[in-house]
N, C-alpha and C positions, 0 to 999 in steps of 0.2 A: 721212250725210253727217260726224258730230260721231265716236259711234264708228270708225267707221272709219276716221278722225285720227287721233281717244287711241288703238287698235285698231296702225293703224303708228308714233306718239310710243312708242308702248311698247315696243316691238318694238329699233326701233333706239337705244333705253337698255339694251339689255338686250342687243342687239350690241357694241357697245359695252364693256361689263363684264366680256364675256365675253375680248372684246382687248384688257387690258388684264393680266385675269388668265391666258395664255398665257404674255405678255415677260414678265411674272417669273419664270418658271423658265429661259426663258433663259439671263436674264440671269444670273440664279446658278449656268446652268450650269458657261456661259459663264467661271464666277471661278474654278470650281470645277476648268473642265477647268488655263486657266492657275496656277493653284497648284498638281495633280498635278507640271504642265511643271518650272520652281519646285525638284521634293522628287527630280528626275529629275536634272536637275543639278548642281544638292547632291553628292548619290548618285557618281556618273559620275567631279566634283571631285577625294571623298573615295578613292574605289579612283587614281587615278591619283600623292595623293600620301600613300599606303600602300605602291605597288610605285618608288619613289622611297626611300624611305627602307631597302631591302627590299632594295636595292641598292648602300648606299654605303659599307653591310660591307664586303663585296666587298672594296673596292678599297680602305678598310682593310688589312683582314690580307695581303695582297702578304707589305709589309717582309719582316711577323713571319713568314709564314711562311719569305721569305731565310733570312732569317735565324738561325728553326730547321733553317733543310738546312742552310748554316756552318755553324753551332756545333754539326751532330750528335757526342755523343760527347765533349764538352769544357764543360765549368763556366764559363761565365761570369760572372767577378770584376771586381771596382774596385778601383786602383791609384792612388797616387798619383800625381799626376806626378812631385813630386818623390824621390820614396822614396829614398833613400840605399841604401836594404839589397839586395844579393844575396841577394836568394835568390826563391827560382819555382817558384812553386807549378806540381802536374803535371799533365799531360790541362786546360789552362784556355787558355780566350781572355782576351784583355786590352786595352781601347781606350784605343791608347798616342796619338794624338792629340791635340794642344793642344788649348780651345777645344772647338768644336763641332762639329771633325773626324773623321772616324768609320776607325782606320788601326788595324788590330783582327792580333794576335800571338797564336802562334799555341805551346803546350810539347806535347814532347813525357809520355811516361812518365816520362819521366827530366828530366821539370824541364828541360829542354836550347831552349833558344828558333830554333823552328822553321823558323816560318812566318811573315811580312810582309804583309800584305791591303791597299791601302785604292784601294776603286772612283776615286778624286780626290785627289791628290797638291793640295792648296792652298797653298801659299809664305807664309812670314812675317807679320804685318802690325804693324812696329816704331810703326806711328803709333796704330793698335787694338787693339793691345795691349802688357802692362807688358813687353817684354825691355828687359833689363842692358843694360845702357852698354858688353858682354862679345857681345853679339844671340845671346845666350844668354837661355829661360826661366827659365834656372835656375841653381845661380849653381853642380855642381859636380852627378855623372853616378854614379850605383847604381855603389857596390863586388863588382862582379860575381865570383867568387874567373878569379881569372891577369889582374888586372890589374895591379896591386901589382909593375906591371913598371919599365922602365927603356923601351925598348923596346915597348911594350905600350900603345895608347892606349884607353883607352874608349867604346866606338866607333859610335855611335848607329846601323841602319840604317834608318832615316828624320830625316834631319841636322838640329836644328831651329833650323835656316831652309827646311826643307821642315814645316814643322811639330808635329816628336816630344817627345815627354817627352822627358825624362832617367830612370825610373827601372830595372827589371833583365829587364822586357820589352820594350825595346828600344835596349839593352844590352850589345853582347859584348867580349869583352879578341878586339880587331882589333890585328897588328900600324902601327906607328907609323906610317910610312913610306908605305905600303899607305894607311891612316884624313889624311895630311895632303899625302897631296903621288900617289898612287897609283889604280887602278882604284875604286876608293870618296871619293875624290875629284872625279873625274875627272869621275863620273854624277852627283853630287848640282850641279854645276858644268851636265850639261845642263840636269838641270831647273830651277835655278830661271834659265837665260837664253832657254830652251822656257817658263818664265810659270807649272810647271807642271803636270803629266805622271794622264797615269789607267790606268786595268789596273792596277796597280801590283800585283808581286811579286814576294819575299823566300822566297826558300831558303838554309836555311844544314842542312849536315852538316859532323861530328864525324869525327873520326878511332875514341873508343867512344860509351860512356855512361855515364864519370867524368868526364872534360871536360864543362867551360864555355870552351873555346876551343874554332872550330869551325874545319874543317879549309879549308872552303874553301868562299863564297857566289857565286849565284844569286839576280841580277836581268832581271825583266824587263817593260817596263814601255811606254804609246809616247808616243809628242813630236809631236806637228801629224801623228793617222794615220798615223805609224811602226811602225812594232814592234821598238824594243831590244834585246837581250839583252847579258845582260854577266857570264860568269864568271869568277872567277879565285880563287886558293888565299888565306891567311893565313896571306900572307911576303913579308919582303924585295924588293920586284921591282929593285930595286937592289942585290942581290944575285945575285939571277939573274938581271939583264945581264948583274954581270960573269963570273959560270959560263957565259954564254954566249959569252961574246969580247969587249963592247962595254959600252966606259967610260964612255955612259952622255953623250959629248961629240960623238962623231960618228958623223954621222952615215951611210947607208949608206950601202953606194957607188950615186951617180949613174946609175954608166952603167951599168947592170944594164938589163937589156931582159928586153920583151914583148913585141914587135909583137904574133903575134898575141890580146897578151890569154890569155889561162890561165892563170885562178886554181886550179883541178882540181889539179893534185900543195898546193897552198898554203889555198885552201877547204875542210877539211876536212871539215863538214857542210854543206856544196852550197848555201848558200844566197846567196850568192851574196857578197858580205861579206869579207872577211878580219880578223883580229883582231885583235891582238895574240901572244895567246898563241898564235893559229897559224904566223904571220909567224916571232917567233922558232920556234918547232918543224920549220919548212922550215928556217933559217936564219939568217936573213934576222936583221942586228941593227941596233938602237934606234937614234937617232932617226927614221922610212920618214918625208923632205920631199916638196915637192910634187911636184918633177921624178922623182921614182920610179916605178917607174910602179906599181909598188901603190896610191900613195899615195890615186890614184881608188875603189879599193877598198875602204877605208880609213873609219873616220872619227874623223874632227880638227876634234873639240870643244869648239874656243877657237879654233878657225882660224885658226893663227899659220904657218898650210902643215909643221907638220910633227906626223910622231904618234908617241908612244910614250919623249918629251921626258925 
């Protein structure tokens, strides 16, 4: 009996010892398994971060690529906004926007200013910008050849009030009346009234490659969702009115009527709108008043009930 009891006791002790030995590796395996799982999580996290870093440069390169395409064939240079020199380099592009504005001016192979573009026209802000008492950023404008005349102004393509600078890449010799009271002035006023414009483009043409005095301008821009196209010659509009028999003080005959609203004979480009130039070419004298049948098809920018006054 004693032997059997001793054998039973020894057997029990042996079995308990084996159980403890088997339990220990299991715990270690679980720990190893947790450590492996944690390592996989870190690897996934690192892969995700690498993917994010690769994507970022693609987004940043888009504006640069766009500018490269836009400036293709032109040399990008910097010119001080208040530079009074009238000289322009040929085949260059210059930022003529004051401050952080980006207004781009382009010259051709003859140094003539032929194109100005701006994605957005941002108005002058005299509260945050150093504007002179004259309402301008600079006290004078660039002396482009041709501006020394009693009837020629140093005309801004994009005015100070619209955020433009005064160097030769934003100045053209322009008829004084046109600049101060004509289509150029109306265009600037309409953008001011609207609080700015988008998709702005000016195309400037010349009678030959020897002069810096333009023969005509075409402005295209968007105001409050509406695309506007202004085309006019670099001439005195009052002189043109007189040559067409208009004194500038007598409005077109308001009794003239076209009851069916057919403007096809006047609207030469077929866009549904009648410009001052088109109306004059059709034989109408200015101004066109609000009771004239053409008035609804014209652009009364200052809202005074008259177009072409």
